[in-house]
PDB file with SEQRES, HELIX, SHEET and CRYST1 records, atoms N, CA, C and O in Angstrom:
SEQRES   1 A   73  MET PHE LEU THR THR PRO GLU PHE LEU PRO GLN HIS ARG          
SEQRES   2 A   73  ASP GLN ARG GLY ARG THR LEU THR ILE ILE GLU SER ALA          
SEQRES   3 A   73  ARG ALA ALA GLY HIS ASP ARG ILE VAL GLU LYS ASN THR          
SEQRES   4 A   73  THR ILE LEU ASP ASN LEU ASP LYS ILE ILE THR THR CYS          
SEQRES   5 A   73  GLU SER CYS ASP ASP GLY GLU VAL VAL PHE GLY GLY LYS          
SEQRES   6 A   73  VAL ALA GLN LEU ASP ASP ALA SER                              
HELIX    1 AA1 PRO A    6  PHE A    8  5                                   3    
HELIX    2 AA2 LEU A    9  ALA A   29  1                                  21    
HELIX    3 AA3 ASP A   32  GLU A   53  1                                  22    
HELIX    4 AA4 LEU A   69  ASP A   71  5                                   3    
SHEET    1 AA1 3 LEU A   3  THR A   4  0                                        
SHEET    2 AA1 3 GLU A  59  PHE A  62 -1                                        
SHEET    3 AA1 3 LYS A  65  GLN A  68 -1                                        
CRYST1    1.000    1.000    1.000  90.00  90.00  90.00 P 1           1          
ATOM      1  N   MET A   1       0.775  -1.134   0.047  1.00  0.00           N  
ATOM      2  CA  MET A   1      -0.076  -0.075   0.001  1.00  0.00           C  
ATOM      3  C   MET A   1       0.865   1.226  -0.016  1.00  0.00           C  
ATOM      4  O   MET A   1       1.942   1.259   0.578  1.00  0.00           O  
ATOM      5  N   PHE A   2       0.368   2.245  -0.727  1.00  0.00           N  
ATOM      6  CA  PHE A   2       1.116   3.529  -0.821  1.00  0.00           C  
ATOM      7  C   PHE A   2       0.398   4.597  -0.053  1.00  0.00           C  
ATOM      8  O   PHE A   2      -0.811   4.776  -0.195  1.00  0.00           O  
ATOM      9  N   LEU A   3       1.138   5.305   0.760  1.00  0.00           N  
ATOM     10  CA  LEU A   3       0.482   6.273   1.541  1.00  0.00           C  
ATOM     11  C   LEU A   3       1.234   7.713   1.321  1.00  0.00           C  
ATOM     12  O   LEU A   3       2.457   7.801   1.437  1.00  0.00           O  
ATOM     13  N   THR A   4       0.446   8.778   1.009  1.00  0.00           N  
ATOM     14  CA  THR A   4       1.026  10.118   0.862  1.00  0.00           C  
ATOM     15  C   THR A   4       0.112  11.100   1.245  1.00  0.00           C  
ATOM     16  O   THR A   4      -1.027  10.790   1.594  1.00  0.00           O  
ATOM     17  N   THR A   5       0.539  12.364   1.212  1.00  0.00           N  
ATOM     18  CA  THR A   5      -0.304  13.474   1.609  1.00  0.00           C  
ATOM     19  C   THR A   5      -0.115  14.630   0.709  1.00  0.00           C  
ATOM     20  O   THR A   5       0.904  14.662   0.018  1.00  0.00           O  
ATOM     21  N   PRO A   6      -0.995  15.596   0.640  1.00  0.00           N  
ATOM     22  CA  PRO A   6      -0.825  16.831  -0.292  1.00  0.00           C  
ATOM     23  C   PRO A   6       0.486  17.569  -0.009  1.00  0.00           C  
ATOM     24  O   PRO A   6       1.007  18.289  -0.860  1.00  0.00           O  
ATOM     25  N   GLU A   7       0.990  17.379   1.169  1.00  0.00           N  
ATOM     26  CA  GLU A   7       2.332  18.058   1.499  1.00  0.00           C  
ATOM     27  C   GLU A   7       3.401  17.655   0.460  1.00  0.00           C  
ATOM     28  O   GLU A   7       4.288  18.441   0.126  1.00  0.00           O  
ATOM     29  N   PHE A   8       3.296  16.460  -0.022  1.00  0.00           N  
ATOM     30  CA  PHE A   8       4.235  15.845  -0.958  1.00  0.00           C  
ATOM     31  C   PHE A   8       4.029  16.166  -2.493  1.00  0.00           C  
ATOM     32  O   PHE A   8       4.782  15.723  -3.361  1.00  0.00           O  
ATOM     33  N   LEU A   9       2.934  16.983  -2.748  1.00  0.00           N  
ATOM     34  CA  LEU A   9       2.636  17.241  -4.143  1.00  0.00           C  
ATOM     35  C   LEU A   9       3.863  17.820  -4.968  1.00  0.00           C  
ATOM     36  O   LEU A   9       4.039  17.442  -6.127  1.00  0.00           O  
ATOM     37  N   PRO A  10       4.630  18.652  -4.422  1.00  0.00           N  
ATOM     38  CA  PRO A  10       5.770  19.193  -5.089  1.00  0.00           C  
ATOM     39  C   PRO A  10       6.698  18.127  -5.565  1.00  0.00           C  
ATOM     40  O   PRO A  10       7.184  18.185  -6.694  1.00  0.00           O  
ATOM     41  N   GLN A  11       6.967  17.121  -4.706  1.00  0.00           N  
ATOM     42  CA  GLN A  11       7.850  16.056  -5.056  1.00  0.00           C  
ATOM     43  C   GLN A  11       7.244  15.116  -6.147  1.00  0.00           C  
ATOM     44  O   GLN A  11       7.915  14.642  -7.064  1.00  0.00           O  
ATOM     45  N   HIS A  12       5.923  14.894  -5.962  1.00  0.00           N  
ATOM     46  CA  HIS A  12       5.268  14.003  -7.069  1.00  0.00           C  
ATOM     47  C   HIS A  12       5.223  14.765  -8.381  1.00  0.00           C  
ATOM     48  O   HIS A  12       5.360  14.151  -9.439  1.00  0.00           O  
ATOM     49  N   ARG A  13       5.046  16.017  -8.356  1.00  0.00           N  
ATOM     50  CA  ARG A  13       5.036  16.778  -9.623  1.00  0.00           C  
ATOM     51  C   ARG A  13       6.492  16.859 -10.139  1.00  0.00           C  
ATOM     52  O   ARG A  13       6.699  16.812 -11.352  1.00  0.00           O  
ATOM     53  N   ASP A  14       7.403  16.967  -9.345  1.00  0.00           N  
ATOM     54  CA  ASP A  14       8.884  16.922  -9.923  1.00  0.00           C  
ATOM     55  C   ASP A  14       9.124  15.594 -10.490  1.00  0.00           C  
ATOM     56  O   ASP A  14       9.687  15.530 -11.583  1.00  0.00           O  
ATOM     57  N   GLN A  15       8.738  14.441  -9.834  1.00  0.00           N  
ATOM     58  CA  GLN A  15       8.981  13.112 -10.367  1.00  0.00           C  
ATOM     59  C   GLN A  15       8.257  12.965 -11.669  1.00  0.00           C  
ATOM     60  O   GLN A  15       8.784  12.420 -12.638  1.00  0.00           O  
ATOM     61  N   ARG A  16       6.990  13.477 -11.685  1.00  0.00           N  
ATOM     62  CA  ARG A  16       6.214  13.413 -13.018  1.00  0.00           C  
ATOM     63  C   ARG A  16       7.035  14.062 -14.137  1.00  0.00           C  
ATOM     64  O   ARG A  16       7.182  13.479 -15.211  1.00  0.00           O  
ATOM     65  N   GLY A  17       7.582  15.292 -13.889  1.00  0.00           N  
ATOM     66  CA  GLY A  17       8.380  16.006 -14.965  1.00  0.00           C  
ATOM     67  C   GLY A  17       9.603  15.121 -15.376  1.00  0.00           C  
ATOM     68  O   GLY A  17       9.868  14.940 -16.564  1.00  0.00           O  
ATOM     69  N   ARG A  18      10.345  14.571 -14.355  1.00  0.00           N  
ATOM     70  CA  ARG A  18      11.431  13.700 -14.754  1.00  0.00           C  
ATOM     71  C   ARG A  18      11.056  12.470 -15.455  1.00  0.00           C  
ATOM     72  O   ARG A  18      11.847  11.978 -16.260  1.00  0.00           O  
ATOM     73  N   THR A  19       9.878  11.910 -15.212  1.00  0.00           N  
ATOM     74  CA  THR A  19       9.335  10.629 -15.841  1.00  0.00           C  
ATOM     75  C   THR A  19       9.067  11.100 -17.253  1.00  0.00           C  
ATOM     76  O   THR A  19       9.440  10.384 -18.182  1.00  0.00           O  
ATOM     77  N   LEU A  20       8.432  12.278 -17.498  1.00  0.00           N  
ATOM     78  CA  LEU A  20       8.141  12.652 -18.826  1.00  0.00           C  
ATOM     79  C   LEU A  20       9.328  12.786 -19.705  1.00  0.00           C  
ATOM     80  O   LEU A  20       9.320  12.353 -20.858  1.00  0.00           O  
ATOM     81  N   THR A  21      10.437  13.435 -19.126  1.00  0.00           N  
ATOM     82  CA  THR A  21      11.695  13.565 -19.832  1.00  0.00           C  
ATOM     83  C   THR A  21      12.268  12.125 -20.172  1.00  0.00           C  
ATOM     84  O   THR A  21      12.763  11.911 -21.279  1.00  0.00           O  
ATOM     85  N   ILE A  22      12.194  11.172 -19.228  1.00  0.00           N  
ATOM     86  CA  ILE A  22      12.620   9.798 -19.627  1.00  0.00           C  
ATOM     87  C   ILE A  22      11.882   9.213 -20.697  1.00  0.00           C  
ATOM     88  O   ILE A  22      12.445   8.550 -21.569  1.00  0.00           O  
ATOM     89  N   ILE A  23      10.594   9.431 -20.679  1.00  0.00           N  
ATOM     90  CA  ILE A  23       9.738   8.843 -21.779  1.00  0.00           C  
ATOM     91  C   ILE A  23      10.115   9.525 -23.135  1.00  0.00           C  
ATOM     92  O   ILE A  23      10.339   8.851 -24.141  1.00  0.00           O  
ATOM     93  N   GLU A  24      10.177  10.898 -23.119  1.00  0.00           N  
ATOM     94  CA  GLU A  24      10.511  11.569 -24.411  1.00  0.00           C  
ATOM     95  C   GLU A  24      11.895  11.140 -24.989  1.00  0.00           C  
ATOM     96  O   GLU A  24      12.053  10.947 -26.195  1.00  0.00           O  
ATOM     97  N   SER A  25      12.877  11.002 -24.077  1.00  0.00           N  
ATOM     98  CA  SER A  25      14.287  10.549 -24.559  1.00  0.00           C  
ATOM     99  C   SER A  25      14.186   9.120 -25.042  1.00  0.00           C  
ATOM    100  O   SER A  25      14.726   8.763 -26.089  1.00  0.00           O  
ATOM    101  N   ALA A  26      13.499   8.317 -24.281  1.00  0.00           N  
ATOM    102  CA  ALA A  26      13.432   6.800 -24.688  1.00  0.00           C  
ATOM    103  C   ALA A  26      12.658   6.810 -26.024  1.00  0.00           C  
ATOM    104  O   ALA A  26      13.093   6.120 -26.946  1.00  0.00           O  
ATOM    105  N   ARG A  27      11.616   7.496 -26.178  1.00  0.00           N  
ATOM    106  CA  ARG A  27      10.794   7.451 -27.407  1.00  0.00           C  
ATOM    107  C   ARG A  27      11.682   7.827 -28.646  1.00  0.00           C  
ATOM    108  O   ARG A  27      11.717   7.143 -29.669  1.00  0.00           O  
ATOM    109  N   ALA A  28      12.393   8.979 -28.455  1.00  0.00           N  
ATOM    110  CA  ALA A  28      13.364   9.436 -29.424  1.00  0.00           C  
ATOM    111  C   ALA A  28      14.469   8.404 -29.838  1.00  0.00           C  
ATOM    112  O   ALA A  28      14.910   8.353 -30.987  1.00  0.00           O  
ATOM    113  N   ALA A  29      14.888   7.579 -28.811  1.00  0.00           N  
ATOM    114  CA  ALA A  29      15.914   6.668 -29.104  1.00  0.00           C  
ATOM    115  C   ALA A  29      15.353   5.331 -29.573  1.00  0.00           C  
ATOM    116  O   ALA A  29      16.112   4.450 -29.977  1.00  0.00           O  
ATOM    117  N   GLY A  30      13.984   5.166 -29.520  1.00  0.00           N  
ATOM    118  CA  GLY A  30      13.400   3.931 -30.076  1.00  0.00           C  
ATOM    119  C   GLY A  30      13.481   2.821 -29.018  1.00  0.00           C  
ATOM    120  O   GLY A  30      13.518   1.632 -29.334  1.00  0.00           O  
ATOM    121  N   HIS A  31      13.509   3.286 -27.660  1.00  0.00           N  
ATOM    122  CA  HIS A  31      13.479   2.216 -26.680  1.00  0.00           C  
ATOM    123  C   HIS A  31      12.033   2.070 -26.099  1.00  0.00           C  
ATOM    124  O   HIS A  31      11.650   2.627 -25.070  1.00  0.00           O  
ATOM    125  N   ASP A  32      11.343   1.315 -26.828  1.00  0.00           N  
ATOM    126  CA  ASP A  32       9.877   1.114 -26.539  1.00  0.00           C  
ATOM    127  C   ASP A  32       9.632   0.531 -25.198  1.00  0.00           C  
ATOM    128  O   ASP A  32       8.659   0.946 -24.569  1.00  0.00           O  
ATOM    129  N   ARG A  33      10.414  -0.402 -24.673  1.00  0.00           N  
ATOM    130  CA  ARG A  33      10.177  -0.989 -23.399  1.00  0.00           C  
ATOM    131  C   ARG A  33      10.350   0.031 -22.235  1.00  0.00           C  
ATOM    132  O   ARG A  33       9.626  -0.016 -21.240  1.00  0.00           O  
ATOM    133  N   ILE A  34      11.295   0.915 -22.387  1.00  0.00           N  
ATOM    134  CA  ILE A  34      11.510   1.920 -21.376  1.00  0.00           C  
ATOM    135  C   ILE A  34      10.316   2.971 -21.389  1.00  0.00           C  
ATOM    136  O   ILE A  34       9.930   3.504 -20.349  1.00  0.00           O  
ATOM    137  N   VAL A  35       9.787   3.220 -22.571  1.00  0.00           N  
ATOM    138  CA  VAL A  35       8.673   4.103 -22.700  1.00  0.00           C  
ATOM    139  C   VAL A  35       7.461   3.459 -22.005  1.00  0.00           C  
ATOM    140  O   VAL A  35       6.715   4.098 -21.263  1.00  0.00           O  
ATOM    141  N   GLU A  36       7.310   2.147 -22.294  1.00  0.00           N  
ATOM    142  CA  GLU A  36       6.133   1.393 -21.712  1.00  0.00           C  
ATOM    143  C   GLU A  36       6.137   1.378 -20.145  1.00  0.00           C  
ATOM    144  O   GLU A  36       5.127   1.598 -19.477  1.00  0.00           O  
ATOM    145  N   LYS A  37       7.339   1.104 -19.637  1.00  0.00           N  
ATOM    146  CA  LYS A  37       7.445   1.005 -18.101  1.00  0.00           C  
ATOM    147  C   LYS A  37       7.260   2.321 -17.473  1.00  0.00           C  
ATOM    148  O   LYS A  37       6.654   2.442 -16.409  1.00  0.00           O  
ATOM    149  N   ASN A  38       7.806   3.374 -18.158  1.00  0.00           N  
ATOM    150  CA  ASN A  38       7.717   4.705 -17.543  1.00  0.00           C  
ATOM    151  C   ASN A  38       6.340   5.386 -17.756  1.00  0.00           C  
ATOM    152  O   ASN A  38       5.949   6.277 -17.002  1.00  0.00           O  
ATOM    153  N   THR A  39       5.599   4.920 -18.840  1.00  0.00           N  
ATOM    154  CA  THR A  39       4.212   5.320 -19.036  1.00  0.00           C  
ATOM    155  C   THR A  39       3.347   4.906 -17.867  1.00  0.00           C  
ATOM    156  O   THR A  39       2.478   5.637 -17.391  1.00  0.00           O  
ATOM    157  N   THR A  40       3.650   3.620 -17.405  1.00  0.00           N  
ATOM    158  CA  THR A  40       2.883   3.020 -16.257  1.00  0.00           C  
ATOM    159  C   THR A  40       3.143   3.935 -15.019  1.00  0.00           C  
ATOM    160  O   THR A  40       2.223   4.300 -14.287  1.00  0.00           O  
ATOM    161  N   ILE A  41       4.451   4.286 -14.826  1.00  0.00           N  
ATOM    162  CA  ILE A  41       4.751   5.111 -13.653  1.00  0.00           C  
ATOM    163  C   ILE A  41       4.121   6.508 -13.841  1.00  0.00           C  
ATOM    164  O   ILE A  41       3.698   7.103 -12.849  1.00  0.00           O  
ATOM    165  N   LEU A  42       4.043   7.036 -15.024  1.00  0.00           N  
ATOM    166  CA  LEU A  42       3.408   8.310 -15.248  1.00  0.00           C  
ATOM    167  C   LEU A  42       1.975   8.262 -14.902  1.00  0.00           C  
ATOM    168  O   LEU A  42       1.463   9.144 -14.212  1.00  0.00           O  
ATOM    169  N   ASP A  43       1.292   7.222 -15.377  1.00  0.00           N  
ATOM    170  CA  ASP A  43      -0.187   6.956 -15.050  1.00  0.00           C  
ATOM    171  C   ASP A  43      -0.428   6.949 -13.524  1.00  0.00           C  
ATOM    172  O   ASP A  43      -1.358   7.577 -13.018  1.00  0.00           O  
ATOM    173  N   ASN A  44       0.480   6.187 -12.791  1.00  0.00           N  
ATOM    174  CA  ASN A  44       0.308   6.215 -11.380  1.00  0.00           C  
ATOM    175  C   ASN A  44       0.585   7.501 -10.711  1.00  0.00           C  
ATOM    176  O   ASN A  44      -0.087   7.851  -9.741  1.00  0.00           O  
ATOM    177  N   LEU A  45       1.609   8.268 -11.216  1.00  0.00           N  
ATOM    178  CA  LEU A  45       1.830   9.570 -10.669  1.00  0.00           C  
ATOM    179  C   LEU A  45       0.604  10.523 -10.915  1.00  0.00           C  
ATOM    180  O   LEU A  45       0.205  11.278 -10.028  1.00  0.00           O  
ATOM    181  N   ASP A  46       0.040  10.455 -12.126  1.00  0.00           N  
ATOM    182  CA  ASP A  46      -1.145  11.299 -12.409  1.00  0.00           C  
ATOM    183  C   ASP A  46      -2.314  10.958 -11.408  1.00  0.00           C  
ATOM    184  O   ASP A  46      -3.040  11.845 -10.960  1.00  0.00           O  
ATOM    185  N   LYS A  47      -2.455   9.668 -11.090  1.00  0.00           N  
ATOM    186  CA  LYS A  47      -3.577   9.333 -10.091  1.00  0.00           C  
ATOM    187  C   LYS A  47      -3.263   9.827  -8.782  1.00  0.00           C  
ATOM    188  O   LYS A  47      -4.113  10.369  -8.075  1.00  0.00           O  
ATOM    189  N   ILE A  48      -1.916   9.636  -8.390  1.00  0.00           N  
ATOM    190  CA  ILE A  48      -1.536  10.188  -7.038  1.00  0.00           C  
ATOM    191  C   ILE A  48      -1.762  11.714  -6.917  1.00  0.00           C  
ATOM    192  O   ILE A  48      -2.321  12.224  -5.946  1.00  0.00           O  
ATOM    193  N   ILE A  49      -1.290  12.396  -7.967  1.00  0.00           N  
ATOM    194  CA  ILE A  49      -1.413  13.890  -7.974  1.00  0.00           C  
ATOM    195  C   ILE A  49      -2.877  14.253  -7.908  1.00  0.00           C  
ATOM    196  O   ILE A  49      -3.248  15.029  -7.028  1.00  0.00           O  
ATOM    197  N   THR A  50      -3.715  13.761  -8.753  1.00  0.00           N  
ATOM    198  CA  THR A  50      -5.087  14.121  -8.820  1.00  0.00           C  
ATOM    199  C   THR A  50      -5.782  13.845  -7.443  1.00  0.00           C  
ATOM    200  O   THR A  50      -6.515  14.674  -6.903  1.00  0.00           O  
ATOM    201  N   THR A  51      -5.492  12.616  -6.921  1.00  0.00           N  
ATOM    202  CA  THR A  51      -6.124  12.334  -5.634  1.00  0.00           C  
ATOM    203  C   THR A  51      -5.615  13.212  -4.523  1.00  0.00           C  
ATOM    204  O   THR A  51      -6.425  13.631  -3.696  1.00  0.00           O  
ATOM    205  N   CYS A  52      -4.356  13.521  -4.435  1.00  0.00           N  
ATOM    206  CA  CYS A  52      -3.865  14.458  -3.529  1.00  0.00           C  
ATOM    207  C   CYS A  52      -4.498  15.788  -3.572  1.00  0.00           C  
ATOM    208  O   CYS A  52      -4.822  16.378  -2.542  1.00  0.00           O  
ATOM    209  N   GLU A  53      -4.689  16.300  -4.840  1.00  0.00           N  
ATOM    210  CA  GLU A  53      -5.228  17.626  -4.998  1.00  0.00           C  
ATOM    211  C   GLU A  53      -6.722  17.581  -4.457  1.00  0.00           C  
ATOM    212  O   GLU A  53      -7.265  18.661  -4.223  1.00  0.00           O  
ATOM    213  N   SER A  54      -7.377  16.470  -4.257  1.00  0.00           N  
ATOM    214  CA  SER A  54      -8.778  16.465  -3.788  1.00  0.00           C  
ATOM    215  C   SER A  54      -8.794  16.224  -2.309  1.00  0.00           C  
ATOM    216  O   SER A  54      -9.880  16.095  -1.743  1.00  0.00           O  
ATOM    217  N   CYS A  55      -7.680  16.154  -1.648  1.00  0.00           N  
ATOM    218  CA  CYS A  55      -7.667  15.949  -0.214  1.00  0.00           C  
ATOM    219  C   CYS A  55      -8.022  17.222   0.601  1.00  0.00           C  
ATOM    220  O   CYS A  55      -7.625  18.320   0.210  1.00  0.00           O  
ATOM    221  N   ASP A  56      -8.718  17.098   1.659  1.00  0.00           N  
ATOM    222  CA  ASP A  56      -9.095  18.111   2.542  1.00  0.00           C  
ATOM    223  C   ASP A  56      -8.053  18.052   3.831  1.00  0.00           C  
ATOM    224  O   ASP A  56      -7.213  17.155   3.906  1.00  0.00           O  
ATOM    225  N   ASP A  57      -8.164  18.960   4.718  1.00  0.00           N  
ATOM    226  CA  ASP A  57      -7.239  18.874   5.865  1.00  0.00           C  
ATOM    227  C   ASP A  57      -7.476  17.532   6.606  1.00  0.00           C  
ATOM    228  O   ASP A  57      -8.608  17.058   6.705  1.00  0.00           O  
ATOM    229  N   GLY A  58      -6.429  16.962   7.099  1.00  0.00           N  
ATOM    230  CA  GLY A  58      -6.575  15.706   7.811  1.00  0.00           C  
ATOM    231  C   GLY A  58      -6.748  14.472   6.962  1.00  0.00           C  
ATOM    232  O   GLY A  58      -6.914  13.380   7.504  1.00  0.00           O  
ATOM    233  N   GLU A  59      -6.714  14.606   5.627  1.00  0.00           N  
ATOM    234  CA  GLU A  59      -6.884  13.408   4.733  1.00  0.00           C  
ATOM    235  C   GLU A  59      -5.577  13.106   4.053  1.00  0.00           C  
ATOM    236  O   GLU A  59      -4.747  13.977   3.792  1.00  0.00           O  
ATOM    237  N   VAL A  60      -5.438  11.846   3.781  1.00  0.00           N  
ATOM    238  CA  VAL A  60      -4.232  11.374   3.001  1.00  0.00           C  
ATOM    239  C   VAL A  60      -4.709  10.475   1.904  1.00  0.00           C  
ATOM    240  O   VAL A  60      -5.873  10.085   1.822  1.00  0.00           O  
ATOM    241  N   VAL A  61      -3.693  10.145   1.009  1.00  0.00           N  
ATOM    242  CA  VAL A  61      -3.987   9.205  -0.072  1.00  0.00           C  
ATOM    243  C   VAL A  61      -3.377   7.913   0.374  1.00  0.00           C  
ATOM    244  O   VAL A  61      -2.161   7.806   0.527  1.00  0.00           O  
ATOM    245  N   PHE A  62      -4.244   6.900   0.591  1.00  0.00           N  
ATOM    246  CA  PHE A  62      -3.914   5.642   0.975  1.00  0.00           C  
ATOM    247  C   PHE A  62      -4.489   4.602   0.033  1.00  0.00           C  
ATOM    248  O   PHE A  62      -5.704   4.526  -0.147  1.00  0.00           O  
ATOM    249  N   GLY A  63      -3.582   3.765  -0.596  1.00  0.00           N  
ATOM    250  CA  GLY A  63      -4.127   2.764  -1.520  1.00  0.00           C  
ATOM    251  C   GLY A  63      -4.840   3.350  -2.640  1.00  0.00           C  
ATOM    252  O   GLY A  63      -5.724   2.716  -3.215  1.00  0.00           O  
ATOM    253  N   GLY A  64      -4.482   4.609  -3.006  1.00  0.00           N  
ATOM    254  CA  GLY A  64      -5.115   5.267  -4.169  1.00  0.00           C  
ATOM    255  C   GLY A  64      -6.438   5.920  -3.896  1.00  0.00           C  
ATOM    256  O   GLY A  64      -7.081   6.403  -4.828  1.00  0.00           O  
ATOM    257  N   LYS A  65      -6.856   5.954  -2.708  1.00  0.00           N  
ATOM    258  CA  LYS A  65      -8.078   6.689  -2.379  1.00  0.00           C  
ATOM    259  C   LYS A  65      -7.771   7.590  -1.204  1.00  0.00           C  
ATOM    260  O   LYS A  65      -6.831   7.388  -0.436  1.00  0.00           O  
ATOM    261  N   VAL A  66      -8.677   8.660  -1.107  1.00  0.00           N  
ATOM    262  CA  VAL A  66      -8.576   9.657  -0.005  1.00  0.00           C  
ATOM    263  C   VAL A  66      -9.157   8.936   1.193  1.00  0.00           C  
ATOM    264  O   VAL A  66     -10.183   8.259   1.138  1.00  0.00           O  
ATOM    265  N   ALA A  67      -8.389   9.142   2.339  1.00  0.00           N  
ATOM    266  CA  ALA A  67      -8.834   8.488   3.608  1.00  0.00           C  
ATOM    267  C   ALA A  67      -8.516   9.470   4.696  1.00  0.00           C  
ATOM    268  O   ALA A  67      -7.636  10.311   4.518  1.00  0.00           O  
ATOM    269  N   GLN A  68      -9.209   9.398   5.839  1.00  0.00           N  
ATOM    270  CA  GLN A  68      -8.829  10.182   6.931  1.00  0.00           C  
ATOM    271  C   GLN A  68      -7.587   9.681   7.532  1.00  0.00           C  
ATOM    272  O   GLN A  68      -7.382   8.468   7.558  1.00  0.00           O  
ATOM    273  N   LEU A  69      -6.726  10.530   8.027  1.00  0.00           N  
ATOM    274  CA  LEU A  69      -5.514  10.141   8.508  1.00  0.00           C  
ATOM    275  C   LEU A  69      -5.596   8.974   9.588  1.00  0.00           C  
ATOM    276  O   LEU A  69      -4.766   8.066   9.640  1.00  0.00           O  
ATOM    277  N   ASP A  70      -6.626   9.090  10.397  1.00  0.00           N  
ATOM    278  CA  ASP A  70      -6.784   8.045  11.360  1.00  0.00           C  
ATOM    279  C   ASP A  70      -7.228   6.738  10.829  1.00  0.00           C  
ATOM    280  O   ASP A  70      -7.034   5.723  11.498  1.00  0.00           O  
ATOM    281  N   ASP A  71      -7.825   6.684   9.647  1.00  0.00           N  
ATOM    282  CA  ASP A  71      -8.247   5.418   8.951  1.00  0.00           C  
ATOM    283  C   ASP A  71      -7.141   4.802   8.119  1.00  0.00           C  
ATOM    284  O   ASP A  71      -7.330   3.720   7.563  1.00  0.00           O  
ATOM    285  N   ALA A  72      -6.040   5.427   8.021  1.00  0.00           N  
ATOM    286  CA  ALA A  72      -5.021   4.875   7.094  1.00  0.00           C  
ATOM    287  C   ALA A  72      -4.082   3.863   7.742  1.00  0.00           C  
ATOM    288  O   ALA A  72      -3.059   3.516   7.151  1.00  0.00           O  
ATOM    289  N   SER A  73      -4.395   3.393   8.911  1.00  0.00           N  
ATOM    290  CA  SER A  73      -3.479   2.389   9.573  1.00  0.00           C  
ATOM    291  C   SER A  73      -4.016   1.064   9.365  1.00  0.00           C  
ATOM    292  O   SER A  73      -3.429   0.082   9.820  1.00  0.00           O  
TER     293      SER A  73                                                      
END                                                                             
């Protein structure tokens, strides 16, 4: 299970940008498998970012869904 909070949005967005760069470089070099693997990572980051953006105070992203901090254990 993956747990994060909106506090980490800057890091998630930075990782998304780095992942896009990897995908673009790999695509230009014809490395289809690297593009495929990193596209999956990009999709997961997009879900994490979108879910974090919908969190209210005291909420976290746990298992891909918004949860109350007390419920995430």
